[in-house]
N, C-alpha and C positions, 0 to 999 in steps of 0.2 A: 457842166458836168451832168446836170439834170436832163438836158436835151440828149446827151449821149446815152444815158441810161434808158430813156424812153425809146430812143432809136433802136437800141439793142433788144429791148423787150418787144418792139413792133416786129423786128426781123424774126425773132424766135416765134412769135405768135403766127406770123404769115407762114413760116416754115411748117409749124405744127398743123395749121389748117390745110395746107397743100398735102402734107403727109396723110392726114385723116381722109381727105377726099379721094386720094389715090389708092387707099387701102381699104376699100369697102367690100372686097371679095369675102364670101362666107367661108369660115373655117370650122372644122369639127374638132372639138376638144373632148377627150375621154378622160374625165377626172376620176370617176369611180367605175368599177366594173358594171357594165350594163347601162350606163348613162352616157349620153352624148349631148354636148352643149354646142349648138350651132349659132354663131354670131359673126358679125363683121370683124375682120382682123384688128381694126383700130380699137374696137370696144374690148376685145380680149386683151390686147396689150395694155390699155388703160386700166382695166380691172386688176391685172397682175402687178402693174406698177404701183397702184394705190395700195394693194395688199402688201407689197414690199415696204412701202413707206410706213404703213401702220405697224408691221412687224419690227422694223428698225426702231421706230419710236418706242414701242413697248420694251424692246431690249435695253433701252437706255434708262427706263424708269428706276430700276434698282440702283444704278449709279447715281442718278440725280437725288433720290431720297437719302442715300448714304452720305452724299456730300452735304446736303442740307442739314442732316443730323450732326455731322462733324462740325460744320460751320457754327451751328447754334451752341454746341458744346464749347467750342473755342471762344465764342463771344461771351459765354457765361464765365469762363476762366479769366478772360481779359478784364471784366468789370471789376473795379475796386471793391473789396469787401467792406461793408460798413464797420465803423469802429465799434468797440464794445459799448453796449447800452448803459453799463454802470459807469458813473463818472469816476475819474481817477482821484483818489484822495491823496493830498500831499503828505509826505511822511512827517510825522510829528517829531519834534526835536527832543 
């Protein structure tokens, strides 16, 4: 199974290297009025992919923190509460 995983990784890596070497033509991106960013196509694609990954991860932070808070609350509820600190006195007859 490990060999298959490494073979798939190698194939993907080779594909990405070939893609990067074939897409070196410069592109012009106009992000803000009056500014032009000229860069190879593969660099622009990589930059926007990384930006998307970062935005996706940031959008999950609220959910992750809410789940952690809920899990800690549930763990506190599941713990047995300690018995009363005062010893029980047997009833006198």
